[in-house]
C-alpha positions as CSV (number, residue, x, y, z in Angstrom):
1,M,-10.0,-23.7,27.4
2,T,-11.3,-23.8,23.8
3,A,-9.0,-24.7,20.9
4,Y,-9.1,-21.2,19.7
5,H,-7.7,-19.9,22.9
6,R,-5.0,-22.4,23.0
7,N,-3.9,-21.6,19.3
8,M,-4.1,-17.9,20.3
9,R,-1.4,-18.5,23.1
10,T,1.0,-19.9,20.8
11,I,1.0,-16.6,18.6
12,S,2.4,-14.4,21.3
13,K,2.6,-11.2,19.6
14,I,1.2,-10.2,16.2
15,T,4.3,-8.8,14.2
16,Q,5.0,-7.8,10.6
17,D,6.2,-11.2,9.9
18,N,2.9,-12.9,10.8
19,V,0.0,-10.5,10.5
20,H,-0.6,-11.8,7.2
21,L,-2.2,-15.0,8.9
22,L,-4.8,-12.9,10.1
23,L,-5.9,-11.4,6.7
24,P,-7.7,-14.2,4.6
25,N,-10.5,-14.1,7.0
26,K,-11.0,-10.6,7.0
27,V,-10.7,-10.4,3.3
28,A,-13.3,-13.0,2.9
29,Q,-15.8,-11.4,5.1
30,L,-15.3,-8.0,3.5
31,A,-15.9,-9.3,-0.1
32,N,-19.0,-11.2,1.1
33,R,-20.3,-8.1,2.8
34,L,-19.7,-6.2,-0.6
35,L,-21.7,-9.1,-2.6
36,Q,-24.5,-9.0,-0.2
37,N,-24.9,-5.4,-0.4
38,D,-24.9,-5.3,-4.2
39,E,-21.4,-3.4,-4.3
40,A,-19.9,-6.0,-6.5
41,D,-21.1,-8.1,-9.4
42,D,-19.2,-11.3,-8.3
43,M,-16.6,-12.6,-5.7
44,V,-13.9,-11.8,-8.3
45,A,-14.8,-8.3,-8.3
46,A,-15.4,-8.0,-4.8
47,L,-11.9,-9.5,-3.8
48,S,-10.6,-7.0,-6.4
49,I,-12.2,-4.1,-4.5
50,V,-10.7,-5.2,-1.1
51,Y,-7.3,-6.0,-2.4
52,S,-6.9,-2.7,-4.2
53,S,-8.3,-0.7,-1.5
54,P,-6.4,1.4,1.1
55,V,-8.1,-0.5,3.7
56,Y,-6.2,-3.7,2.5
57,A,-2.9,-1.8,2.5
58,K,-3.6,-0.9,5.9
59,L,-4.5,-4.3,7.0
60,E,-1.2,-5.5,5.7
61,Q,0.8,-3.1,7.9
62,E,1.0,-4.5,11.7
63,K,1.8,-0.9,12.9
64,T,-1.5,0.5,11.8
65,K,-3.4,-1.9,13.9
66,Y,-5.9,-2.2,11.2
67,W,-6.1,-6.1,11.7
68,W,-7.6,-5.3,15.0
69,L,-10.7,-3.8,13.7
70,G,-13.9,-5.4,13.1
71,I,-15.4,-6.4,10.0
72,N,-18.2,-3.6,10.3
73,T,-15.5,-0.8,10.7
74,L,-13.3,-2.1,7.7
75,Y,-16.5,-2.5,5.5
76,Q,-17.6,1.3,6.5
77,D,-14.1,2.3,5.5
78,I,-14.2,0.6,2.2
79,K,-17.8,1.9,1.4
80,Q,-16.6,5.4,2.1
81,Q,-14.0,5.2,-0.5
82,L,-16.4,3.8,-2.9
83,M,-18.6,6.8,-2.9
């Protein structure tokens, strides 16, 4: 069993109280994707786009299950909002 799987066993359930633990990695990946695709001038702008988006608002809410979605899906959702 890998360290990742051992750690995931200690988090028995994603709740509104712990969903925030999943967000930093997703935010960083989304900001990097925006930079890679020239949709933001720098990291500050990319983070601002992510944090001010409806996608982030949904990520913050456990009940939406957006935290379960992959980066490609989340990125496409943000990209549509930028159009």
